[in-house]
C-alpha positions as CSV (number, residue, x, y, z in Angstrom):
1,M,-21.5,149.4,18.2
2,T,-25.0,150.6,17.3
3,R,-25.8,147.2,15.8
4,A,-24.8,145.5,19.0
5,V,-26.9,147.8,21.1
6,S,-29.9,147.4,18.8
7,G,-29.4,143.6,18.8
8,S,-29.3,143.4,22.6
9,T,-32.4,145.7,22.8
10,F,-34.3,143.4,20.4
11,V,-33.3,140.3,22.5
12,L,-34.4,142.0,25.7
13,R,-37.8,143.0,24.2
14,L,-38.3,139.5,22.8
15,Y,-37.5,138.0,26.2
16,M,-39.9,140.4,28.0
17,A,-42.6,139.6,25.4
18,L,-42.2,135.9,25.9
19,F,-42.1,136.3,29.7
20,F,-45.3,138.3,29.9
21,A,-47.0,135.9,27.4
22,Y,-46.0,133.0,29.6
23,M,-47.3,134.8,32.7
24,F,-50.6,136.2,31.3
25,L,-51.6,134.0,28.4
26,P,-53.0,131.3,30.7
27,L,-55.0,133.9,32.5
28,G,-56.4,135.2,29.2
29,V,-57.4,131.7,28.2
30,M,-59.2,131.3,31.5
31,V,-61.0,134.6,31.2
32,A,-62.1,133.7,27.7
33,A,-63.3,130.3,28.7
34,G,-65.2,131.8,31.7
35,V,-67.4,134.0,29.4
36,N,-67.9,131.3,26.7
37,D,-71.3,129.7,26.5
38,Y,-69.7,126.4,25.8
39,S,-69.2,123.6,28.4
40,P,-66.7,122.2,29.2
41,P,-64.4,125.2,29.2
42,S,-63.0,126.0,25.8
43,I,-61.8,128.8,23.6
44,T,-61.5,126.8,20.4
45,V,-65.2,126.1,20.4
46,W,-67.0,129.5,20.8
47,Q,-70.7,129.6,21.3
48,G,-71.0,133.2,22.2
49,F,-70.5,135.6,25.2
50,T,-72.3,134.8,28.4
51,L,-72.4,135.6,32.1
52,R,-74.4,132.6,33.1
53,W,-71.4,130.9,34.7
54,F,-71.2,133.8,37.2
55,A,-74.9,133.4,37.9
56,E,-74.4,129.7,38.4
57,F,-71.7,130.4,41.0
58,W,-73.9,133.0,42.7
59,G,-76.6,130.4,43.2
60,D,-74.3,127.6,44.4
61,A,-74.8,127.4,48.2
62,R,-72.1,124.9,48.7
63,M,-69.4,127.0,47.1
64,W,-70.5,130.0,49.2
65,L,-70.2,127.9,52.3
66,G,-66.8,126.8,51.2
67,L,-65.7,130.4,50.7
68,A,-67.0,131.3,54.2
69,N,-65.1,128.4,55.7
70,S,-62.0,129.4,53.8
71,L,-62.2,133.0,55.1
72,L,-62.9,131.9,58.7
73,I,-60.0,129.4,58.7
74,A,-57.6,131.9,57.1
75,A,-58.5,134.6,59.6
76,A,-58.0,132.2,62.5
77,V,-54.7,130.9,61.1
78,M,-53.4,134.4,60.7
79,A,-54.4,135.2,64.3
80,L,-52.5,132.1,65.6
81,A,-49.5,131.9,63.2
82,L,-48.3,135.5,63.7
83,P,-48.0,135.3,67.5
84,M,-46.4,131.9,67.4
85,G,-44.0,132.9,64.7
86,L,-43.1,136.1,66.5
87,S,-42.5,134.2,69.8
88,G,-40.3,131.7,68.0
89,A,-38.3,134.5,66.3
90,L,-37.8,136.4,69.5
91,L,-36.7,133.2,71.4
92,L,-34.2,132.3,68.7
93,S,-32.8,135.8,68.5
94,Q,-32.1,135.8,72.2
95,L,-30.4,132.4,72.3
96,G,-26.8,131.7,71.4
97,R,-25.9,130.2,68.0
98,R,-25.3,126.7,69.5
99,S,-28.4,126.7,71.6
100,A,-30.6,128.0,68.8
101,G,-29.4,125.5,66.2
102,L,-31.4,122.5,67.3
103,L,-34.4,124.6,68.3
104,Y,-34.4,126.3,64.9
105,T,-34.4,123.0,63.1
106,V,-37.4,121.8,65.2
107,M,-39.3,125.0,64.5
108,V,-38.6,125.0,60.8
109,S,-39.3,121.2,60.4
110,P,-43.1,121.7,59.6
111,L,-42.1,123.5,56.4
112,L,-40.3,120.3,55.3
113,T,-43.1,117.9,56.4
114,P,-45.6,117.0,53.7
115,G,-49.0,118.5,54.2
116,I,-50.6,115.1,54.2
117,I,-48.6,114.1,57.2
118,I,-49.4,117.3,59.1
119,G,-53.1,116.9,58.4
120,I,-53.4,113.3,59.3
121,S,-51.3,113.7,62.5
122,T,-53.4,116.6,63.7
123,V,-56.6,114.6,63.2
124,I,-55.2,111.5,65.0
125,F,-53.9,113.6,67.9
126,W,-57.1,115.4,68.5
127,R,-59.2,112.3,67.9
128,N,-57.5,110.8,70.9
129,L,-58.8,113.8,72.9
130,D,-62.4,113.2,71.6
131,V,-62.2,116.2,69.2
132,T,-63.9,115.5,65.9
133,A,-62.1,116.6,62.7
134,G,-63.5,119.9,61.4
135,L,-62.7,123.5,61.1
136,F,-60.8,123.5,64.4
137,T,-58.4,120.8,63.4
138,A,-57.9,122.4,60.0
139,I,-56.9,125.7,61.7
140,L,-54.4,124.0,64.0
141,A,-53.0,121.9,61.2
142,Q,-52.4,124.9,58.9
143,S,-51.0,127.0,61.8
144,A,-48.4,124.3,62.5
145,F,-46.5,125.1,59.3
146,I,-47.6,128.6,58.4
147,A,-46.2,129.8,61.8
148,S,-42.8,128.7,60.5
149,Y,-43.1,131.1,57.5
150,A,-44.0,133.9,59.8
151,M,-41.1,133.0,62.1
152,L,-38.5,133.2,59.3
153,M,-39.8,136.6,58.2
154,F,-39.6,138.0,61.7
155,M,-36.1,136.5,62.2
156,A,-34.9,138.2,59.0
157,R,-36.3,141.5,60.3
158,L,-35.0,141.2,63.8
159,Q,-31.5,140.6,62.5
160,R,-31.5,144.2,61.2
161,Q,-32.7,145.7,64.5
162,D,-30.5,148.1,66.4
163,L,-30.4,146.4,69.9
164,T,-28.9,149.5,71.5
165,L,-32.3,151.2,71.3
166,E,-33.9,148.6,73.5
167,E,-30.9,148.6,75.9
168,A,-31.1,152.3,76.2
169,A,-34.8,152.1,77.0
170,L,-34.1,149.5,79.7
171,D,-31.3,151.7,81.2
172,L,-33.8,154.6,81.3
173,G,-36.2,152.6,83.4
174,A,-38.6,151.1,80.9
175,S,-39.8,147.6,81.5
176,R,-39.1,144.9,78.9
177,A,-42.8,144.9,78.0
178,R,-42.8,148.6,77.4
179,A,-39.6,148.6,75.5
180,F,-40.9,145.8,73.3
181,R,-44.2,147.7,72.7
182,R,-42.6,151.0,72.0
183,I,-39.5,150.0,70.1
184,T,-39.6,146.5,68.7
185,L,-43.2,146.3,67.6
186,P,-43.1,149.5,65.6
187,F,-39.9,148.2,64.0
188,L,-41.6,145.0,63.1
189,K,-44.8,146.6,61.8
190,P,-44.0,146.2,58.1
191,T,-43.1,142.6,58.6
192,I,-46.2,142.0,60.7
193,M,-48.4,143.3,57.8
194,T,-46.5,141.3,55.2
195,A,-46.6,138.1,57.3
196,A,-50.3,138.5,57.9
197,V,-51.0,138.7,54.2
198,I,-48.8,135.7,53.4
199,A,-50.4,133.7,56.3
200,F,-53.9,134.5,55.0
201,L,-53.1,133.6,51.4
202,Q,-51.2,130.4,52.4
203,S,-54.2,129.3,54.4
204,F,-56.8,130.3,51.8
205,E,-55.1,128.3,49.0
206,N,-54.0,125.3,51.0
207,Y,-55.3,122.0,49.8
208,N,-53.1,119.1,51.0
209,T,-53.2,119.8,54.7
210,T,-56.8,120.9,54.7
211,I,-58.3,118.0,52.8
212,F,-56.9,115.5,55.4
213,S,-57.7,117.6,58.5
214,I,-61.1,119.2,57.9
215,G,-63.2,116.0,58.2
216,G,-66.7,116.3,56.8
217,N,-66.5,120.1,56.3
218,H,-65.0,121.8,53.2
219,T,-63.3,124.9,52.0
220,L,-63.5,126.6,48.7
221,V,-60.3,124.9,47.5
222,T,-61.2,121.4,48.6
223,E,-64.7,121.8,47.1
224,I,-63.1,122.8,43.7
225,G,-60.7,119.9,44.0
226,A,-63.6,117.5,44.7
227,R,-65.6,118.7,41.7
228,M,-62.6,118.4,39.4
229,R,-62.9,114.6,39.6
230,F,-66.2,114.9,37.8
231,G,-65.1,117.2,35.0
232,I,-64.2,120.9,34.8
233,S,-67.1,123.4,34.8
234,P,-66.8,126.9,33.3
235,M,-68.1,128.1,36.7
236,I,-64.6,127.5,38.1
237,N,-63.2,129.8,35.4
238,A,-65.8,132.4,36.4
239,L,-64.6,132.1,40.0
240,G,-61.1,132.6,38.8
241,I,-62.1,135.8,37.0
242,L,-63.6,137.1,40.2
243,F,-60.4,136.4,42.1
244,I,-58.4,138.2,39.4
245,V,-60.7,141.3,39.7
246,V,-60.4,141.3,43.5
247,T,-56.6,140.9,43.3
248,V,-56.3,143.8,40.9
249,I,-58.5,146.0,43.0
250,C,-56.4,145.2,46.1
251,A,-53.2,145.9,44.3
252,V,-54.4,149.2,43.0
253,A,-55.6,150.2,46.4
254,W,-52.3,149.2,48.0
255,A,-50.4,151.2,45.4
256,A,-52.6,154.2,45.9
257,L,-52.1,154.0,49.7
258,R,-48.3,153.7,49.3
259,R,-48.2,156.7,47.0
260,R,-50.3,158.7,49.5
261,E,-48.0,157.8,52.3
262,Y,-45.0,158.7,50.2
263,Q,-46.5,162.1,49.4
264,L,-47.3,162.8,53.1
265,E,-43.7,161.9,54.0
266,S,-42.3,164.1,51.3
267,V,-44.4,167.1,52.5
268,K,-43.2,166.6,56.1
């Protein structure tokens, strides 16, 4: 019995070691290549530790403009996708199962449509209205499918809502708008925050839809993709290191905030 337990423990530890190696070894290689003085990126040919690739990124005006465009588009997509997704979720939750079936399929269809099709269709549609492809069309193209992600998240949350609370508020004289603001919105608050983060990240990292809808402008992702055609620069690795650092900082801050909220709730 002891041998069986020790054997299963060994297998579990081996599996966890392989899993974490599979997850983090590529990141380790990227970090090592980002501080290697050798170009193109390599860890087998080591020419010494350097930070010059960070300095190269810092002085690259086009990359900074792409980052600014990415942040602007992601913020606008988040502002559009969340209300659209919430509206769709509320509509579907109020309809009967038969009526909602076809409408649900239509609203979810952007998730199944290739990003290239969405990007090109958006540009063609707005070109007929004399609108040049640019940041505006990129925002609309991304919002078309990211809103579907938000809608699915809101629908999952609304299915767990106790509808008797809203009905009681209406019976007591509250308007539908007030009942929604005081009951439904607080109930949806965790999902709103999660959907906002997912919408922002989905927009920030999107390439297929953006490259076909942004016209002569560019984002950080499309600029990196364009430069990959001419060879990989260690500056891209340095940029990846910066994103890892920002991600870790955000994760630690979120964990600290959650722990603080938990402590405050336990004190109450």
